[in-house]
C-alpha positions as CSV (number, residue, x, y, z in Angstrom):
1,X,4.7,2.3,-8.1
2,X,6.9,5.1,-9.3
3,X,3.9,7.1,-10.5
4,X,2.3,6.8,-7.1
5,X,5.5,7.9,-5.4
6,X,5.7,10.9,-7.8
7,X,2.1,11.9,-6.9
8,X,2.9,11.8,-3.2
9,X,6.1,13.8,-3.7
10,X,4.5,16.5,-5.9
11,X,1.1,16.6,-4.3
12,X,-0.6,16.3,-7.7
13,X,-3.0,13.5,-6.9
14,X,-5.3,11.5,-9.2
15,X,-8.9,10.9,-8.3
16,X,-8.6,7.1,-7.9
17,X,-5.9,4.6,-6.9
18,X,-5.9,0.9,-6.9
19,X,-3.3,-1.0,-4.8
20,X,-3.3,-4.7,-5.2
21,X,-1.1,-7.8,-5.3
22,X,0.4,-10.5,-3.2
23,X,3.1,-8.4,-1.4
24,X,1.0,-7.2,1.6
25,X,3.9,-5.3,3.2
26,X,4.5,-3.0,0.3
27,X,0.7,-2.6,-0.4
28,X,0.2,-1.5,3.2
29,X,3.1,0.9,3.1
30,X,1.8,2.7,0.0
31,X,-1.7,2.8,1.4
32,X,-0.4,4.5,4.5
33,X,1.7,6.9,2.5
34,X,-1.2,7.8,0.2
35,X,-3.6,8.3,3.1
36,X,-1.1,10.4,5.0
37,X,-0.3,12.6,2.0
38,X,-4.0,13.1,1.0
39,X,-5.2,13.6,4.6
40,X,-2.1,15.1,6.4
41,X,-4.0,16.6,9.3
42,X,-5.8,13.3,10.1
43,X,-9.1,15.0,9.3
44,X,-11.8,12.5,10.3
45,X,-14.6,14.7,8.9
46,X,-13.5,14.3,5.3
47,X,-12.0,10.8,5.5
48,X,-14.0,7.6,5.3
49,X,-12.8,4.0,5.5
50,X,-14.9,1.0,4.3
51,X,-13.8,-2.6,4.5
52,X,-15.3,-5.8,3.3
53,X,-17.7,-7.0,0.7
54,X,-20.9,-5.7,2.1
55,X,-20.6,-2.1,1.1
56,X,-23.8,-0.4,-0.1
57,X,-22.8,1.1,-3.4
58,X,-25.7,3.7,-3.4
59,X,-24.7,4.8,0.1
60,X,-21.0,5.0,-1.0
61,X,-21.9,7.2,-4.1
62,X,-24.0,9.5,-1.9
63,X,-21.0,9.9,0.4
64,X,-18.8,10.7,-2.6
65,X,-21.2,13.3,-3.7
66,X,-21.0,15.1,-0.3
67,X,-18.7,18.1,-0.6
68,X,-15.8,18.2,1.9
69,X,-16.3,20.2,5.0
70,X,-13.8,23.0,5.4
71,X,-11.2,21.1,3.3
72,X,-10.1,20.8,-0.3
73,X,-10.8,17.1,-0.7
74,X,-12.8,14.1,0.5
75,X,-10.7,10.9,0.8
76,X,-12.5,7.5,0.8
77,X,-10.4,4.3,1.5
78,X,-12.0,1.0,0.5
79,X,-10.4,-2.3,1.4
80,X,-11.1,-5.8,0.2
81,X,-14.4,-4.8,-1.4
82,X,-14.6,-7.5,-4.1
83,X,-15.5,-4.7,-6.6
84,X,-12.6,-5.8,-8.9
85,X,-13.5,-9.4,-8.9
86,X,-17.3,-9.2,-9.1
87,X,-19.6,-6.9,-11.0
88,X,-20.1,-3.4,-9.7
89,X,-21.5,-1.6,-12.8
90,X,-23.0,1.3,-10.9
91,X,-19.7,2.3,-9.3
92,X,-17.8,1.7,-12.6
93,X,-20.2,4.1,-14.3
94,X,-19.9,6.6,-11.5
95,X,-16.1,6.5,-11.8
96,X,-16.4,8.2,-15.2
97,X,-17.6,11.5,-13.6
98,X,-15.9,11.7,-10.2
99,X,-16.1,15.1,-8.5
100,X,-12.9,17.2,-8.5
101,X,-12.7,17.1,-4.7
102,X,-12.9,13.3,-4.4
103,X,-10.0,10.8,-4.1
104,X,-10.8,7.1,-3.9
105,X,-8.2,4.6,-2.7
106,X,-8.9,0.9,-3.3
107,X,-6.8,-1.8,-1.6
108,X,-7.6,-5.2,-2.9
109,X,-6.2,-8.8,-2.7
110,X,-7.9,-10.1,-5.8
111,X,-8.3,-8.2,-9.1
112,X,-9.5,-9.2,-12.5
113,X,-7.9,-6.9,-15.1
114,X,-10.8,-7.4,-17.5
115,X,-13.2,-6.1,-14.8
116,X,-15.0,-2.7,-15.6
117,X,-13.9,-1.3,-12.2
118,X,-10.3,-2.0,-13.0
119,X,-10.6,-0.2,-16.3
120,X,-12.5,2.7,-14.7
121,X,-9.8,3.2,-12.1
122,X,-7.1,3.0,-14.8
123,X,-8.9,5.8,-16.7
124,X,-9.4,8.0,-13.6
125,X,-6.2,7.4,-11.8
126,X,-3.3,5.1,-11.0
127,X,-2.9,1.4,-10.4
128,X,-0.1,-0.2,-8.4
129,X,0.5,-3.9,-8.5
130,X,2.6,-5.2,-5.7
131,X,4.3,-8.5,-6.5
132,X,6.5,-10.5,-4.3
133,X,10.1,-9.3,-4.5
134,X,12.9,-11.4,-5.7
135,X,15.8,-12.5,-3.3
136,X,18.2,-10.0,-4.8
137,X,15.9,-7.0,-4.2
138,X,15.1,-8.3,-0.7
139,X,18.8,-8.6,0.1
140,X,19.4,-5.0,-1.0
141,X,16.4,-3.7,1.0
142,X,17.3,-5.6,4.1
143,X,20.9,-4.5,3.9
144,X,19.7,-0.9,3.5
145,X,17.6,-1.2,6.7
146,X,20.5,-2.6,8.6
147,X,22.8,0.1,7.3
148,X,20.5,2.8,8.5
149,X,20.9,1.2,12.0
150,X,24.7,1.2,11.5
151,X,25.0,-2.5,11.0
152,X,26.6,-4.7,8.3
153,X,25.9,-8.2,7.2
154,X,27.7,-10.6,4.8
155,X,25.9,-11.9,1.7
156,X,26.2,-15.5,3.1
157,X,24.5,-14.4,6.4
158,X,21.8,-12.5,4.5
159,X,21.1,-15.6,2.4
160,X,20.8,-17.6,5.7
161,X,18.3,-14.9,7.0
162,X,16.2,-15.3,3.9
163,X,16.1,-19.1,4.1
164,X,14.7,-18.7,7.6
165,X,12.3,-15.8,7.0
166,X,11.1,-16.5,3.5
167,X,10.4,-13.8,1.0
168,X,7.6,-12.1,2.8
169,X,8.7,-8.5,3.4
170,X,6.6,-8.0,6.5
171,X,8.1,-11.1,8.1
172,X,11.6,-10.1,7.1
173,X,11.1,-6.6,8.5
174,X,10.0,-8.1,11.9
175,X,13.0,-10.4,12.0
176,X,15.4,-7.6,11.1
177,X,14.0,-5.5,14.0
178,X,14.6,-8.4,16.4
179,X,18.2,-8.8,15.1
180,X,18.8,-5.1,15.5
181,X,17.6,-5.1,19.1
182,X,19.5,-8.4,19.8
183,X,22.9,-7.2,18.5
184,X,22.7,-3.9,20.4
185,X,25.9,-1.9,20.0
186,X,27.7,-4.4,17.7
187,X,27.9,-3.2,14.1
188,X,28.2,-6.7,12.4
189,X,25.3,-9.1,12.2
190,X,26.5,-12.7,12.1
191,X,24.9,-16.1,11.4
192,X,24.7,-16.8,15.1
193,X,22.6,-13.6,15.6
194,X,20.2,-14.8,12.9
195,X,19.9,-18.2,14.4
196,X,19.0,-16.9,17.9
């Protein structure tokens, strides 16, 4: 993840990115950050989005071979394609000679690290695996979000919050937003606020 953050920060992008893993919230955050950094002006002419397992690989390669129109790069976002679980030799071979102007972003739920596509993306770019965060990391993250809003919470109340929300970051973020709204001007979040 740090490598992807560094690419976004410096603007030195690779030609392919694979984001996968069970932590959907983080995966989506990085997807949005990458797309925004690669396509800052929301250029619809040079940005394509494909989703699902019924993508025509020949058609995709033809699109990738199309030069960007009045822009430096063409960005193609591909989600839940199955390319990293099933065979996709034609695209894996194409990955060896990607045009300089092209950036592919794959966002997948299931990945087999022995798959040719996985190896091809690893050779051409960066791979980010997003695993579920441990409770300690979630507590720090949640406390940081509360602090940005000028609120504090005790460790005991944070533990209570995690027992109620679980360790899914998206769910925890939603509950934190509700708590922030509910507590209004008060700067301390209590167990009673969490149980509301």
